[in-house]
C-alpha positions in Angstrom: 0.0 0.0 0.0 1.3 3.5 -0.9 -0.4 6.6 0.4 0.7 9.5 -1.6 0.9 13.2 -0.6 -0.2 12.5 3.0 -0.7 16.2 3.7 -3.6 16.2 1.2 -5.5 14.0 3.8 -5.3 16.7 6.5 -8.6 17.8 8.1 -8.5 21.0 10.1 -11.1 22.1 12.7 -11.6 25.5 14.2 -12.6 24.3 17.6 -9.9 21.8 18.3 -7.0 20.0 16.6 -8.1 17.7 13.8 -7.4 14.0 13.3 -7.5 11.7 10.2 -6.6 8.1 9.8 -4.1 7.0 7.1 -3.6 3.3 7.8 -4.4 0.8 10.5 -2.7 -2.6 10.7 -2.8 -5.2 13.4 0.4 -3.9 15.0 0.8 -0.3 13.8 -1.3 2.8 13.1 -0.6 6.0 11.2 -2.7 9.1 11.0 -2.5 12.9 10.8 -3.0 15.4 13.6 -3.6 18.9 12.4 -3.4 22.2 14.2 -4.5 25.7 13.4 -2.2 28.4 14.9 -2.5 28.3 18.7 -4.1 24.9 18.9 -2.7 22.4 21.4 -2.8 18.7 22.1 -2.6 18.6 25.9 0.2 16.6 27.6 -0.9 13.0 28.1 0.6 9.5 28.1 -0.1 6.1 26.6 0.6 2.9 28.6 2.0 0.1 26.5 2.1 2.2 23.4 5.0 4.0 21.7 4.2 7.1 19.6 6.1 8.9 16.9 5.4 12.4 15.7 6.7 13.3 12.2 6.4 17.0 11.3 5.0 17.2 7.7 4.3 20.9 7.5 4.6 23.9 9.9 6.4 24.4 13.1 5.7 22.8 16.5 6.6 23.0 20.1 6.7 19.4 21.5 6.8 18.4 25.1 8.2 14.9 25.9 8.8 14.0 29.5 8.6 17.7 30.6 11.2 18.8 28.1 10.1 21.3 25.4 11.7 21.4 22.0 11.0 23.2 18.7 10.4 21.0 15.7 9.8 21.6 12.0 9.3 19.8 8.7 11.1 16.4 8.5 11.8 16.3 12.3 10.8 13.1 14.1 9.9 12.9 17.8 9.6 9.8 19.9 7.3 9.6 22.9 8.0 6.2 24.5 5.3 4.2 26.3 4.2 5.9 29.6 6.1 9.2 29.0 3.9 12.3 29.1 3.9 14.2 25.8 2.0 16.9 24.0 2.3 19.3 21.0 1.3 22.8 20.1 1.3 25.0 17.1 2.9 28.4 18.0 1.8 29.8 14.6 1.6 31.6 12.4 1.1 28.8 9.9 -0.9 25.6 10.1 0.7 22.4 11.4 0.4 18.9 10.0 1.9 16.0 12.0 1.9 12.4 11.1 1.5 10.2 14.2 2.5 6.6 14.3 1.4 4.3 17.2 2.5 0.8 18.0 0.3 -1.0 18.9 -2.6 0.8 17.3 -5.0 2.8 19.6 -8.2 0.9 20.4 -11.0 1.4 17.9 -13.8 3.6 19.2 -17.2 2.0 18.7 
């Protein structure tokens, strides 16, 4: 399977950061998180689940384990299982981030 031009799958929302699924396998998930300027994904953690953030477009401030870093296009951030992490868009442009989880998040039903 090849998913081309992943940024074209981005969905933005005015009220909170957007999410769109790209691919879900038995052991891995990839999707997009999208942020208008000023939007935030609050610091949180996943037990038993590693997470990667890959910055596709825009600039981000990422918090992993209480340490903040600036990240931009083509940067990759690891949030290991159980480590608190979050991301925000300081602006002025939109932010598109590919997220990869292993194992996949539970399906909502």
